[in-house]
Biopython code that builds the backbone (N, CA, C, O; Angstrom):
import numpy as np
from Bio.PDB.StructureBuilder import StructureBuilder

atoms = [
    (1, "MET", "N", (0.824, -1.191, -0.011)),
    (1, "MET", "CA", (-0.011, -0.004, 0.019)),
    (1, "MET", "C", (0.884, 1.278, -0.013)),
    (1, "MET", "O", (0.542, 2.276, -0.647)),
    (2, "MET", "N", (1.998, 1.206, 0.670)),
    (2, "MET", "CA", (2.897, 2.353, 0.719)),
    (2, "MET", "C", (3.472, 2.663, -0.679)),
    (2, "MET", "O", (3.700, 3.824, -1.018)),
    (3, "ILE", "N", (3.694, 1.646, -1.455)),
    (3, "ILE", "CA", (4.196, 1.860, -2.811)),
    (3, "ILE", "C", (3.152, 2.560, -3.664)),
    (3, "ILE", "O", (3.461, 3.459, -4.447)),
    (4, "ALA", "N", (1.903, 2.124, -3.495)),
    (4, "ALA", "CA", (0.807, 2.760, -4.247)),
    (4, "ALA", "C", (0.639, 4.198, -3.851)),
    (4, "ALA", "O", (0.430, 5.051, -4.713)),
    (5, "GLU", "N", (0.723, 4.497, -2.572)),
    (5, "GLU", "CA", (0.624, 5.899, -2.101)),
    (5, "GLU", "C", (1.785, 6.733, -2.578)),
    (5, "GLU", "O", (1.595, 7.882, -2.977)),
    (6, "PHE", "N", (2.987, 6.181, -2.547)),
    (6, "PHE", "CA", (4.146, 6.926, -3.026)),
    (6, "PHE", "C", (4.004, 7.213, -4.528)),
    (6, "PHE", "O", (4.250, 8.334, -4.973)),
    (7, "ALA", "N", (3.616, 6.217, -5.290)),
    (7, "ALA", "CA", (3.440, 6.417, -6.719)),
    (7, "ALA", "C", (2.393, 7.489, -7.022)),
    (7, "ALA", "O", (2.574, 8.321, -7.910)),
    (8, "LEU", "N", (1.302, 7.450, -6.270)),
    (8, "LEU", "CA", (0.257, 8.451, -6.435)),
    (8, "LEU", "C", (0.779, 9.843, -6.103)),
    (8, "LEU", "O", (0.546, 10.789, -6.856)),
    (9, "ALA", "N", (1.480, 9.974, -4.989)),
    (9, "ALA", "CA", (2.003, 11.288, -4.606)),
    (9, "ALA", "C", (3.020, 11.772, -5.641)),
    (9, "ALA", "O", (3.031, 12.953, -5.989)),
    (10, "PHE", "N", (3.862, 10.885, -6.129)),
    (10, "PHE", "CA", (4.875, 11.307, -7.098)),
    (10, "PHE", "C", (4.233, 11.732, -8.412)),
    (10, "PHE", "O", (4.597, 12.768, -8.970)),
    (11, "LEU", "N", (3.292, 10.953, -8.908)),
    (11, "LEU", "CA", (2.654, 11.260, -10.210)),
    (11, "LEU", "C", (1.778, 12.486, -10.172)),
    (11, "LEU", "O", (1.651, 13.189, -11.175)),
    (12, "THR", "N", (1.171, 12.757, -9.036)),
    (12, "THR", "CA", (0.270, 13.928, -8.963)),
    (12, "THR", "C", (0.991, 15.228, -8.629)),
    (12, "THR", "O", (0.476, 16.299, -8.950)),
    (13, "THR", "N", (2.164, 15.178, -7.996)),
    (13, "THR", "CA", (2.890, 16.405, -7.687)),
    (13, "THR", "C", (3.960, 16.730, -8.728)),
    (13, "THR", "O", (4.437, 17.864, -8.780)),
    (14, "LEU", "N", (4.331, 15.791, -9.528)),
    (14, "LEU", "CA", (5.377, 16.027, -10.510)),
    (14, "LEU", "C", (5.025, 17.105, -11.533)),
    (14, "LEU", "O", (5.876, 17.953, -11.804)),
    (15, "PRO", "N", (3.800, 17.127, -12.130)),
    (15, "PRO", "CA", (3.499, 18.215, -13.074)),
    (15, "PRO", "C", (3.613, 19.609, -12.478)),
    (15, "PRO", "O", (4.119, 20.517, -13.138)),
    (16, "ASN", "N", (3.163, 19.796, -11.270)),
    (16, "ASN", "CA", (3.230, 21.102, -10.637)),
    (16, "ASN", "C", (4.686, 21.460, -10.348)),
    (16, "ASN", "O", (5.080, 22.615, -10.510)),
    (17, "PHE", "N", (5.465, 20.513, -9.933)),
    (17, "PHE", "CA", (6.902, 20.730, -9.678)),
    (17, "PHE", "C", (7.611, 21.148, -10.975)),
    (17, "PHE", "O", (8.369, 22.119, -10.984)),
    (18, "VAL", "N", (7.370, 20.434, -12.036)),
    (18, "VAL", "CA", (8.024, 20.754, -13.327)),
    (18, "VAL", "C", (7.560, 22.118, -13.842)),
    (18, "VAL", "O", (8.368, 22.881, -14.372)),
    (19, "TYR", "N", (6.277, 22.432, -13.695)),
    (19, "TYR", "CA", (5.761, 23.719, -14.117)),
    (19, "TYR", "C", (6.394, 24.863, -13.344)),
    (19, "TYR", "O", (6.734, 25.891, -13.931)),
    (20, "ASN", "N", (6.558, 24.700, -12.035)),
    (20, "ASN", "CA", (7.190, 25.763, -11.255)),
    (20, "ASN", "C", (8.660, 25.983, -11.636)),
    (20, "ASN", "O", (9.138, 27.117, -11.658)),
    (21, "ILE", "N", (9.358, 24.906, -11.931)),
    (21, "ILE", "CA", (10.750, 25.038, -12.392)),
    (21, "ILE", "C", (10.774, 25.764, -13.761)),
    (21, "ILE", "O", (11.609, 26.639, -13.991)),
    (22, "TYR", "N", (9.859, 25.388, -14.648)),
    (22, "TYR", "CA", (9.755, 26.035, -15.962)),
    (22, "TYR", "C", (9.508, 27.555, -15.792)),
    (22, "TYR", "O", (10.121, 28.374, -16.477)),
    (23, "LEU", "N", (8.607, 27.903, -14.874)),
    (23, "LEU", "CA", (8.336, 29.334, -14.662)),
    (23, "LEU", "C", (9.561, 30.085, -14.192)),
    (23, "LEU", "O", (9.800, 31.213, -14.623)),
    (24, "GLN", "N", (10.336, 29.482, -13.320)),
    (24, "GLN", "CA", (11.527, 30.148, -12.789)),
    (24, "GLN", "C", (12.597, 30.329, -13.906)),
    (24, "GLN", "O", (13.283, 31.349, -13.973)),
    (25, "ILE", "N", (12.706, 29.301, -14.770)),
    (25, "ILE", "CA", (13.700, 29.364, -15.832)),
    (25, "ILE", "C", (13.307, 30.412, -16.883)),
    (25, "ILE", "O", (14.169, 31.139, -17.377)),
    (26, "THR", "N", (12.014, 30.497, -17.228)),
    (26, "THR", "CA", (11.587, 31.401, -18.293)),
    (26, "THR", "C", (11.026, 32.709, -17.758)),
    (26, "THR", "O", (10.269, 33.379, -18.460)),
    (27, "GLN", "N", (11.367, 33.080, -16.567)),
    (27, "GLN", "CA", (10.861, 34.278, -15.929)),
    (27, "GLN", "C", (11.319, 35.544, -16.675)),
    (27, "GLN", "O", (10.555, 36.505, -16.758)),
    (28, "SER", "N", (12.494, 35.567, -17.196)),
    (28, "SER", "CA", (13.026, 36.775, -17.833)),
    (28, "SER", "C", (12.776, 36.838, -19.335)),
    (28, "SER", "O", (13.216, 37.785, -19.986)),
    (29, "ILE", "N", (12.091, 35.867, -19.893)),
    (29, "ILE", "CA", (11.816, 35.841, -21.327)),
    (29, "ILE", "C", (10.519, 36.574, -21.592)),
    (29, "ILE", "O", (9.542, 36.442, -20.855)),
    (30, "ILE", "N", (10.535, 37.364, -22.684)),
    (30, "ILE", "CA", (9.280, 37.991, -23.122)),
    (30, "ILE", "C", (8.450, 36.949, -23.858)),
    (30, "ILE", "O", (8.939, 36.254, -24.749)),
    (31, "LYS", "N", (7.160, 36.854, -23.456)),
    (31, "LYS", "CA", (6.343, 35.774, -24.003)),
    (31, "LYS", "C", (5.189, 36.325, -24.822)),
    (31, "LYS", "O", (4.651, 37.389, -24.517)),
    (32, "SER", "N", (4.814, 35.594, -25.862)),
    (32, "SER", "CA", (3.699, 35.989, -26.707)),
    (32, "SER", "C", (2.374, 35.628, -26.032)),
    (32, "SER", "O", (2.364, 34.949, -25.005)),
    (33, "GLN", "N", (1.284, 36.070, -26.596)),
    (33, "GLN", "CA", (-0.044, 35.750, -26.009)),
    (33, "GLN", "C", (-0.341, 34.261, -26.117)),
    (33, "GLN", "O", (-0.953, 33.677, -25.223)),
    (34, "LEU", "N", (0.090, 33.655, -27.205)),
    (34, "LEU", "CA", (-0.089, 32.220, -27.359)),
    (34, "LEU", "C", (0.670, 31.447, -26.287)),
    (34, "LEU", "O", (0.135, 30.514, -25.687)),
    (35, "ARG", "N", (1.879, 31.829, -26.057)),
    (35, "ARG", "CA", (2.696, 31.134, -25.029)),
    (35, "ARG", "C", (2.128, 31.347, -23.642)),
    (35, "ARG", "O", (2.143, 30.427, -22.823)),
    (36, "LEU", "N", (1.623, 32.548, -23.357)),
    (36, "LEU", "CA", (0.974, 32.805, -22.069)),
    (36, "LEU", "C", (-0.274, 31.966, -21.882)),
    (36, "LEU", "O", (-0.552, 31.497, -20.778)),
    (37, "ALA", "N", (-1.036, 31.773, -22.966)),
    (37, "ALA", "CA", (-2.252, 30.957, -22.923)),
    (37, "ALA", "C", (-1.878, 29.469, -22.694)),
    (37, "ALA", "O", (-2.562, 28.769, -21.947)),
    (38, "GLN", "N", (-0.817, 29.004, -23.325)),
    (38, "GLN", "CA", (-0.357, 27.647, -23.124)),
    (38, "GLN", "C", (0.120, 27.429, -21.698)),
    (38, "GLN", "O", (-0.168, 26.400, -21.087)),
    (39, "GLU", "N", (0.844, 28.395, -21.180)),
    (39, "GLU", "CA", (1.309, 28.279, -19.794)),
    (39, "GLU", "C", (0.123, 28.291, -18.821)),
    (39, "GLU", "O", (0.135, 27.586, -17.812)),
    (40, "SER", "N", (-0.876, 29.079, -19.126)),
    (40, "SER", "CA", (-2.068, 29.101, -18.255)),
    (40, "SER", "C", (-2.770, 27.758, -18.289)),
    (40, "SER", "O", (-3.243, 27.282, -17.258)),
    (41, "LEU", "N", (-2.844, 27.133, -19.470)),
    (41, "LEU", "CA", (-3.472, 25.791, -19.577)),
    (41, "LEU", "C", (-2.691, 24.766, -18.786)),
    (41, "LEU", "O", (-3.271, 23.968, -18.050)),
    (42, "TRP", "N", (-1.358, 24.783, -18.934)),
    (42, "TRP", "CA", (-0.537, 23.828, -18.188)),
    (42, "TRP", "C", (-0.570, 24.088, -16.685)),
    (42, "TRP", "O", (-0.472, 23.151, -15.893)),
    (43, "SER", "N", (-0.707, 25.352, -16.286)),
    (43, "SER", "CA", (-0.842, 25.683, -14.893)),
    (43, "SER", "C", (-2.124, 25.074, -14.319)),
    (43, "SER", "O", (-2.115, 24.486, -13.237)),
    (44, "SER", "N", (-3.229, 25.224, -15.062)),
    (44, "SER", "CA", (-4.502, 24.642, -14.623)),
    (44, "SER", "C", (-4.430, 23.138, -14.520)),
    (44, "SER", "O", (-4.930, 22.542, -13.565)),
    (45, "ILE", "N", (-3.806, 22.527, -15.509)),
    (45, "ILE", "CA", (-3.689, 21.037, -15.494)),
    (45, "ILE", "C", (-2.846, 20.580, -14.334)),
    (45, "ILE", "O", (-3.188, 19.595, -13.680)),
    (46, "SER", "N", (-1.747, 21.268, -14.055)),
    (46, "SER", "CA", (-0.893, 20.866, -12.939)),
    (46, "SER", "C", (-1.552, 21.047, -11.598)),
    (46, "SER", "O", (-1.343, 20.236, -10.695)),
    (47, "VAL", "N", (-2.345, 22.092, -11.443)),
    (47, "VAL", "CA", (-3.068, 22.314, -10.201)),
    (47, "VAL", "C", (-4.124, 21.230, -10.003)),
    (47, "VAL", "O", (-4.269, 20.693, -8.905)),
    (48, "ILE", "N", (-4.854, 20.912, -11.056)),
    (48, "ILE", "CA", (-5.875, 19.847, -10.959)),
    (48, "ILE", "C", (-5.206, 18.509, -10.613)),
    (48, "ILE", "O", (-5.727, 17.742, -9.803)),
    (49, "MET", "N", (-4.081, 18.243, -11.217)),
    (49, "MET", "CA", (-3.364, 16.991, -10.905)),
    (49, "MET", "C", (-2.943, 16.991, -9.456)),
    (49, "MET", "O", (-3.021, 15.945, -8.813)),
    (50, "SER", "N", (-2.507, 18.093, -8.910)),
    (50, "SER", "CA", (-2.104, 18.095, -7.499)),
    (50, "SER", "C", (-3.281, 17.959, -6.572)),
    (50, "SER", "O", (-3.129, 17.433, -5.470)),
    (51, "PHE", "N", (-4.444, 18.410, -6.972)),
    (51, "PHE", "CA", (-5.679, 18.196, -6.154)),
    (51, "PHE", "C", (-6.104, 16.733, -6.145)),
    (51, "PHE", "O", (-6.693, 16.268, -5.170)),
    (52, "THR", "N", (-5.809, 15.996, -7.229)),
    (52, "THR", "CA", (-6.231, 14.613, -7.284)),
    (52, "THR", "C", (-5.462, 13.754, -6.273)),
    (52, "THR", "O", (-5.884, 12.637, -5.977)),
    (53, "MET", "N", (-4.366, 14.246, -5.751)),
    (53, "MET", "CA", (-3.646, 13.466, -4.722)),
    (53, "MET", "C", (-4.517, 13.290, -3.487)),
    (53, "MET", "O", (-4.520, 12.221, -2.877)),
    (54, "ASN", "N", (-5.246, 14.317, -3.118)),
    (54, "ASN", "CA", (-6.106, 14.225, -1.948)),
    (54, "ASN", "C", (-7.218, 13.193, -2.154)),
    (54, "ASN", "O", (-7.536, 12.414, -1.255)),
    (55, "VAL", "N", (-7.775, 13.202, -3.305)),
    (55, "VAL", "CA", (-8.848, 12.216, -3.604)),
    (55, "VAL", "C", (-8.253, 10.841, -3.882)),
    (55, "VAL", "O", (-8.864, 9.821, -3.564)),
    (56, "GLY", "N", (-7.060, 10.813, -4.476)),
    (56, "GLY", "CA", (-6.456, 9.576, -4.825)),
    (56, "GLY", "C", (-6.109, 8.687, -3.647)),
    (56, "GLY", "O", (-6.188, 7.463, -3.746)),
    (57, "THR", "N", (-5.722, 9.297, -2.525)),
    (57, "THR", "CA", (-5.420, 8.488, -1.347)),
    (57, "THR", "C", (-6.669, 7.729, -0.895)),
    (57, "THR", "O", (-6.564, 6.583, -0.458)),
    (58, "PHE", "N", (-7.804, 8.326, -0.989)),
    (58, "PHE", "CA", (-9.066, 7.669, -0.648)),
    (58, "PHE", "C", (-9.240, 6.433, -1.530)),
    (58, "PHE", "O", (-9.553, 5.356, -1.023)),
    (59, "TYR", "N", (-9.046, 6.570, -2.803)),
    (59, "TYR", "CA", (-9.213, 5.431, -3.723)),
    (59, "TYR", "C", (-8.151, 4.372, -3.545)),
    (59, "TYR", "O", (-8.434, 3.187, -3.719)),
    (60, "VAL", "N", (-6.937, 4.762, -3.202)),
    (60, "VAL", "CA", (-5.891, 3.781, -2.914)),
    (60, "VAL", "C", (-6.303, 2.940, -1.727)),
    (60, "VAL", "O", (-6.190, 1.715, -1.768)),
    (61, "TYR", "N", (-6.785, 3.583, -0.656)),
    (61, "TYR", "CA", (-7.220, 2.834, 0.508)),
    (61, "TYR", "C", (-8.438, 1.955, 0.187)),
    (61, "TYR", "O", (-8.526, 0.830, 0.678)),
    (62, "ILE", "N", (-9.361, 2.445, -0.617)),
    (62, "ILE", "CA", (-10.543, 1.639, -0.994)),
    (62, "ILE", "C", (-10.108, 0.377, -1.758)),
    (62, "ILE", "O", (-10.636, -0.712, -1.529)),
    (63, "ILE", "N", (-9.150, 0.542, -2.658)),
    (63, "ILE", "CA", (-8.730, -0.594, -3.494)),
    (63, "ILE", "C", (-7.910, -1.589, -2.696)),
    (63, "ILE", "O", (-8.056, -2.797, -2.885)),
    (64, "VAL", "N", (-7.037, -1.102, -1.794)),
    (64, "VAL", "CA", (-6.067, -1.982, -1.129)),
    (64, "VAL", "C", (-6.546, -2.543, 0.177)),
    (64, "VAL", "O", (-6.251, -3.700, 0.475)),
    (65, "SER", "N", (-7.276, -1.785, 0.984)),
    (65, "SER", "CA", (-7.544, -2.190, 2.374)),
    (65, "SER", "C", (-8.968, -2.672, 2.569)),
    (65, "SER", "O", (-9.923, -1.908, 2.426)),
    (66, "ARG", "N", (-9.098, -3.942, 2.897)),
    (66, "ARG", "CA", (-10.413, -4.548, 3.148)),
    (66, "ARG", "C", (-11.084, -3.945, 4.400)),
    (66, "ARG", "O", (-12.271, -3.629, 4.321)),
    (67, "PRO", "N", (-10.410, -3.768, 5.540)),
    (67, "PRO", "CA", (-11.052, -3.152, 6.708)),
    (67, "PRO", "C", (-11.523, -1.719, 6.420)),
    (67, "PRO", "O", (-12.578, -1.307, 6.903)),
    (68, "TYR", "N", (-10.758, -0.972, 5.649)),
    (68, "TYR", "CA", (-11.160, 0.404, 5.315)),
    (68, "TYR", "C", (-12.441, 0.371, 4.445)),
    (68, "TYR", "O", (-13.350, 1.175, 4.649)),
    (69, "ARG", "N", (-12.501, -0.535, 3.508)),
    (69, "ARG", "CA", (-13.732, -0.675, 2.689)),
    (69, "ARG", "C", (-14.925, -0.967, 3.567)),
    (69, "ARG", "O", (-15.998, -0.393, 3.384)),
    (70, "ARG", "N", (-14.738, -1.854, 4.515)),
    (70, "ARG", "CA", (-15.813, -2.229, 5.440)),
    (70, "ARG", "C", (-16.283, -1.017, 6.241)),
    (70, "ARG", "O", (-17.484, -0.804, 6.401)),
    (71, "ASN", "N", (-15.341, -0.228, 6.742)),
    (71, "ASN", "CA", (-15.679, 0.947, 7.532)),
    (71, "ASN", "C", (-16.413, 1.992, 6.669)),
    (71, "ASN", "O", (-17.382, 2.600, 7.125)),
    (72, "VAL", "N", (-15.961, 2.193, 5.448)),
    (72, "VAL", "CA", (-16.601, 3.161, 4.548)),
    (72, "VAL", "C", (-18.016, 2.647, 4.200)),
    (72, "VAL", "O", (-18.966, 3.430, 4.203)),
    (73, "ARG", "N", (-18.162, 1.384, 3.911)),
    (73, "ARG", "CA", (-19.476, 0.837, 3.620)),
    (73, "ARG", "C", (-20.433, 1.009, 4.787)),
    (73, "ARG", "O", (-21.596, 1.366, 4.599)),
    (74, "THR", "N", (-19.944, 0.756, 5.981)),
    (74, "THR", "CA", (-20.756, 0.947, 7.192)),
    (74, "THR", "C", (-21.163, 2.387, 7.378)),
    (74, "THR", "O", (-22.310, 2.683, 7.714)),
    (75, "ALA", "N", (-20.214, 3.288, 7.158)),
    (75, "ALA", "CA", (-20.501, 4.715, 7.332)),
    (75, "ALA", "C", (-21.498, 5.218, 6.261)),
    (75, "ALA", "O", (-22.377, 6.025, 6.562)),
    (76, "LEU", "N", (-21.357, 4.748, 5.048)),
    (76, "LEU", "CA", (-22.219, 5.231, 3.967)),
    (76, "LEU", "C", (-23.613, 4.600, 4.056)),
    (76, "LEU", "O", (-24.583, 5.229, 3.632)),
    (77, "CYS", "N", (-23.744, 3.418, 4.574)),
    (77, "CYS", "CA", (-25.029, 2.749, 4.670)),
    (77, "CYS", "C", (-25.749, 3.093, 5.984)),
    (77, "CYS", "O", (-26.871, 2.637, 6.204)),
    (78, "PHE", "N", (-25.134, 3.871, 6.837)),
    (78, "PHE", "CA", (-25.701, 4.303, 8.106)),
    (78, "PHE", "C", (-26.120, 3.126, 8.976)),
    (78, "PHE", "O", (-27.173, 3.165, 9.611)),
    (79, "LYS", "N", (-25.298, 2.080, 9.006)),
    (79, "LYS", "CA", (-25.596, 0.930, 9.874)),
    (79, "LYS", "C", (-25.148, 1.272, 11.281)),
    (79, "LYS", "O", (-24.089, 1.862, 11.489)),
    (80, "GLN", "N", (-25.972, 0.891, 12.238)),
    (80, "GLN", "CA", (-25.629, 1.100, 13.617)),
    (80, "GLN", "C", (-24.880, -0.107, 14.150)),
    (80, "GLN", "O", (-25.356, -1.237, 14.032)),
    (81, "GLN", "N", (-23.752, 0.114, 14.716)),
    (81, "GLN", "CA", (-22.976, -0.952, 15.342)),
    (81, "GLN", "C", (-22.692, -0.565, 16.767)),
    (81, "GLN", "O", (-22.692, 0.613, 17.124)),
    (82, "ASN", "N", (-22.455, -1.554, 17.561)),
    (82, "ASN", "CA", (-22.073, -1.336, 18.965)),
    (82, "ASN", "C", (-23.149, -0.567, 19.718)),
    (82, "ASN", "O", (-22.835, 0.414, 20.392)),
    (83, "GLN", "N", (-24.400, -0.981, 19.625)),
    (83, "GLN", "CA", (-25.477, -0.338, 20.349)),
    (83, "GLN", "C", (-25.417, -0.775, 21.815)),
    (83, "GLN", "O", (-25.191, -1.946, 22.121)),
    (84, "VAL", "N", (-25.623, 0.180, 22.700)),
    (84, "VAL", "CA", (-25.638, -0.100, 24.136)),
    (84, "VAL", "C", (-27.112, -0.128, 24.564)),
    (84, "VAL", "O", (-27.888, 0.774, 24.249)),
    (85, "THR", "N", (-27.472, -1.207, 25.300)),
    (85, "THR", "CA", (-28.843, -1.348, 25.766)),
    (85, "THR", "C", (-28.874, -1.326, 27.262)),
    (85, "THR", "O", (-27.880, -1.639, 27.918)),
    (86, "SER", "N", (-30.015, -0.956, 27.813)),
    (86, "SER", "CA", (-30.172, -0.828, 29.261)),
    (86, "SER", "C", (-31.075, -1.971, 29.763)),
    (86, "SER", "O", (-32.100, -2.269, 29.151)),
    (87, "HIS", "N", (-30.687, -2.604, 30.878)),
    (87, "HIS", "CA", (-31.464, -3.677, 31.517)),
    (87, "HIS", "C", (-31.604, -3.370, 32.971)),
    (87, "HIS", "O", (-30.657, -2.918, 33.616)),
    (88, "GLN", "N", (-32.799, -3.617, 33.505)),
    (88, "GLN", "CA", (-32.988, -3.475, 34.956)),
    (88, "GLN", "C", (-33.214, -4.884, 35.527)),
    (88, "GLN", "O", (-33.976, -5.676, 34.973)),
    (89, "THR", "N", (-32.539, -5.175, 36.636)),
    (89, "THR", "CA", (-32.636, -6.494, 37.246)),
    (89, "THR", "C", (-33.045, -6.317, 38.717)),
    (89, "THR", "O", (-32.486, -5.486, 39.433)),
    (90, "GLN", "N", (-34.019, -7.107, 39.145)),
    (90, "GLN", "CA", (-34.501, -7.086, 40.501)),
    (90, "GLN", "C", (-33.656, -8.069, 41.318)),
    (90, "GLN", "O", (-33.579, -9.246, 40.966)),
    (91, "LEU", "N", (-33.024, -7.608, 42.400)),
    (91, "LEU", "CA", (-32.211, -8.447, 43.249)),
    (91, "LEU", "C", (-32.948, -8.760, 44.537)),
    (91, "LEU", "O", (-34.081, -8.321, 44.735)),
    (92, "GLN", "N", (-32.309, -9.517, 45.408)),
    (92, "GLN", "CA", (-32.907, -9.827, 46.692)),
    (92, "GLN", "C", (-33.013, -8.570, 47.540)),
    (92, "GLN", "O", (-32.267, -7.614, 47.328)),
    (93, "ARG", "N", (-33.910, -8.563, 48.473)),
    (93, "ARG", "CA", (-34.167, -7.456, 49.409)),
    (93, "ARG", "C", (-34.604, -6.200, 48.686)),
    (93, "ARG", "O", (-34.363, -5.114, 49.213)),
    (94, "GLY", "N", (-35.218, -6.261, 47.540)),
    (94, "GLY", "CA", (-35.816, -5.129, 46.894)),
    (94, "GLY", "C", (-34.866, -4.159, 46.219)),
    (94, "GLY", "O", (-35.282, -3.074, 45.812)),
    (95, "THR", "N", (-33.596, -4.526, 46.091)),
    (95, "THR", "CA", (-32.603, -3.670, 45.415)),
    (95, "THR", "C", (-32.702, -3.869, 43.908)),
    (95, "THR", "O", (-32.788, -4.996, 43.420)),
    (96, "THR", "N", (-32.687, -2.764, 43.186)),
    (96, "THR", "CA", (-32.753, -2.831, 41.739)),
    (96, "THR", "C", (-31.412, -2.303, 41.201)),
    (96, "THR", "O", (-30.897, -1.293, 41.680)),
    (97, "ILE", "N", (-30.867, -2.989, 40.215)),
    (97, "ILE", "CA", (-29.675, -2.489, 39.574)),
    (97, "ILE", "C", (-29.977, -2.274, 38.074)),
    (97, "ILE", "O", (-30.776, -2.992, 37.472)),
    (98, "GLN", "N", (-29.332, -1.295, 37.520)),
    (98, "GLN", "CA", (-29.514, -1.008, 36.097)),
    (98, "GLN", "C", (-28.203, -1.208, 35.419)),
    (98, "GLN", "O", (-27.199, -0.643, 35.854)),
    (99, "THR", "N", (-28.161, -2.002, 34.354)),
    (99, "THR", "CA", (-26.974, -2.276, 33.624)),
    (99, "THR", "C", (-27.017, -1.534, 32.285)),
    (99, "THR", "O", (-27.955, -1.698, 31.505)),
    (100, "LEU", "N", (-26.001, -0.725, 32.033)),
    (100, "LEU", "CA", (-25.905, 0.036, 30.787)),
    (100, "LEU", "C", (-24.554, -0.276, 30.153)),
    (100, "LEU", "O", (-23.534, 0.312, 30.511)),
    (101, "GLY", "N", (-24.567, -1.205, 29.213)),
    (101, "GLY", "CA", (-23.300, -1.637, 28.588)),
    (101, "GLY", "C", (-22.461, -2.369, 29.606)),
    (101, "GLY", "O", (-22.889, -3.423, 30.078)),
    (102, "ASN", "N", (-21.289, -1.875, 29.974)),
    (102, "ASN", "CA", (-20.425, -2.482, 30.958)),
    (102, "ASN", "C", (-20.580, -1.855, 32.360)),
    (102, "ASN", "O", (-19.963, -2.316, 33.320)),
    (103, "MET", "N", (-21.402, -0.808, 32.467)),
    (103, "MET", "CA", (-21.534, -0.093, 33.720)),
    (103, "MET", "C", (-22.755, -0.609, 34.487)),
    (103, "MET", "O", (-23.799, -0.848, 33.880)),
    (104, "THR", "N", (-22.646, -0.784, 35.804)),
    (104, "THR", "CA", (-23.757, -1.201, 36.619)),
    (104, "THR", "C", (-23.972, -0.165, 37.732)),
    (104, "THR", "O", (-23.020, 0.238, 38.400)),
    (105, "THR", "N", (-25.221, 0.259, 37.926)),
    (105, "THR", "CA", (-25.554, 1.199, 38.975)),
    (105, "THR", "C", (-26.702, 0.669, 39.785)),
    (105, "THR", "O", (-27.562, -0.039, 39.261)),
    (106, "ARG", "N", (-26.732, 1.007, 41.079)),
    (106, "ARG", "CA", (-27.846, 0.625, 41.946)),
    (106, "ARG", "C", (-28.852, 1.737, 41.992)),
    (106, "ARG", "O", (-28.509, 2.914, 42.098)),
    (107, "LEU", "N", (-30.124, 1.338, 41.911)),
    (107, "LEU", "CA", (-31.192, 2.339, 41.988)),
    (107, "LEU", "C", (-31.840, 2.347, 43.343)),
    (107, "LEU", "O", (-32.760, 3.129, 43.583)),
]
sb = StructureBuilder()
sb.init_structure("model")
sb.init_model(0)
sb.init_chain("A")
sb.init_seg("    ")
for serial, (resi, resn, name, xyz) in enumerate(atoms, 1):
    if name == "N":
        sb.init_residue(resn, " ", resi, " ")
    sb.init_atom(name, np.array(xyz, "f"), 0.0, 1.0, " ", f" {name:<3s}", serial, name[0])
structure = sb.get_structure()
């Protein structure tokens, strides 16, 4: 799973890294309108690619981890797990105890 996460991080941040280096190298060059439009397009693409890293980690976990899939399925289906119930028990000499999960109190 770590290899998949590393590959995702590398592939999604590489375009933005390369674009920033390109901007620094060509900072002093006079650019035409066409070149500025191309740079703007590549800037948008590199930013979108860097945003996909955040979403990509979710999909890496979904694909690789069975317990994570189970937790997501439970959360999305709104299934209730680990419900705590209350029981009252009558004891000798008229004492009543109430049990709530693992806690017991006398009434």
